[in-house]
N, C-alpha and C positions, 0 to 999 in steps of 0.2 A: 504494500499500499504506500503510495507516494502522497505526502501531504505538503501543502503550501500554507502553513499556519504560523501566526506570530502573536506575541503578546500585545494585546490591545490596551489592557488596563491592569494595574496592580493595586490591591487593597490590603490594609491591615487594620486590626482593631486591638487596642492595648489591653482590653479586659472583656470578660463575657458581657454581652449586651450593648457594648459601646458601638457607636456609629462607626461604620467602616470608613477609613481615610484613604483617599487616593494618593499614591506616590508614584514617581516616575522611575525609581530605581530601588531595588531591595537587596540587602545583604542576606544571604541564606546560609544556614549552618547545617552541616551533615549531622543527621540523627536528631535534629532539634526543630528547625523551622525557620521562619522569617524573623529577622531582628525586629523587635517591637511588637510582634503579633502575639495575641493572647495564648495561642497554642504553644509557641516557643517558650512563653513565660509560664506555662502550666496554669493559665488563668482562664481557659476557654470553658464554656458551659459544659462540654462533655470530657474535659481533661481527666476527671476522676472515674470515668466509665470503666467498669470491669466486665470482661477482660479489656485491657488497654488496647486501643487501636492506634495505628500510625496516623497522626493528624498534622504532619509537618507542613503540608501545603495542599490547598484545594484548587482545582481548575474547573472552569465552566466555559462553554462556548457562547459566542455572541449569537450564533444561529439558534441555539437551544433557548436562549433568553428571548429572542424575537418570537419564536414559535410559541413559547409559553405565554408571552404577553398577548399574542393574537388570540390564543384560546381564552384568556382571561377577558379581553375585550368583547369577544363574541358572547360571553356569559355576563356581560355588564358588570365586571368586577375590576377593581383597581390593578394596574400593572406594576411591575417591579423594575427599578433602575438597576443597572449592573451591580452597583455597590450593595444594593438591598438584597441581593441573593446570598450575601455573606460568604462568598467564595473569594480566595486571594487573587487568582489569576483569571482574566477573561481573554480567551483566545479567539482570533478572527481567522477565517479561511478554513474552518474545520467544522464538521457537523457533530451533533451530540453523539450519534452512533459511532463515528470515527474516534471520538475521544473515549467513549465507553470501551471500545475495543483495545485500548491501551492498559486496561486492568491486567496486572500480571506481567506487563512488558516494561522494558527499560527504554527510556527515550531521553532526549536532551532538550532543554530550553536554553538557547545560547550555549554557554560553556557549563551549565549546571546539569548534572545527570540526575534523573528521577526514575523511580520505579512505581508504576501504577499499583496501588495496594487494594483499592476497592472503590466501587461506585458510591457517590454521595447520594444515598437514598434521601429523597426530599422529606423534610419534616415540617411542622407548622411553626418552628421557632422564628423564621424571618417574618411570617405573617403576624405572629403574636407580638413581636417587638414593635411592629408598625401599626398594630391595631387593625389589621386587614383580615378579611374572611378566609382567603385561600392562598395557598402556595403549593401544598403537597400534590394536588391533582394536576395542576398546570405544568409542574416541573417533573412529573413522572417520566422517567427515561431520559431526562434532560438535566438532572440535578448536578452533574459534574463528576469529578474523579478526585479521590484522595491519592497523594503520592508521598513516597518516602524520598528524602533528599539524600543522595549518595555521595555528594562532595560539596564542600563549601564554595561559595562564589557570589557573584552578583547577577541579578536579573534586572533587565532594563526593557522598557516598552520598546517594541519592535524586534526583540530577540525572536529568533525562529525556532520552531519545533522541528526536531530531527529524530527519526527512528534510529535505533541502535541494534546492531547484531552483536550478541554476546558470544565471544570466542574466548577460550581459556587465556587468561592473562592479557586480554586485549579487548577494547571496545572500539568498534568501527562504525562510523555513520553510514547509514544506507543511502 
């Protein structure tokens, strides 16, 4: 699968329930998360969930957000801005199903290596924080992907997504 996707937006929140803040560049740390983000600081809503899940970084597609918002509009419900989805990275040029296919795969955003750990199953938390009726149904199948950060580095708006072939002792961009 060849993708032509790049980072469109980066968001962090310093603690659970805080409004997501847009940034243009983010330092990420292997095994931890994004500098200044609630999950890297172990202050996210689900940080204490057992069994523990990898919540280093979350990604969502602009196409998925657009489709979910069209569904909400058709049902006369309020829509969600990118930041209101509570995901860290918004990607352009990729569909929700293409992003979902990266669960279990190793890929790169710029020079940062990530491994998709699981789909972000939509919950009502974004809607609850905003006092809105719905999020879960509209974002079903479009909720995004959680990923493990495999090396420390910097992410910048415009960084491209690249698929990786895992070879023994070697990572080769496809």
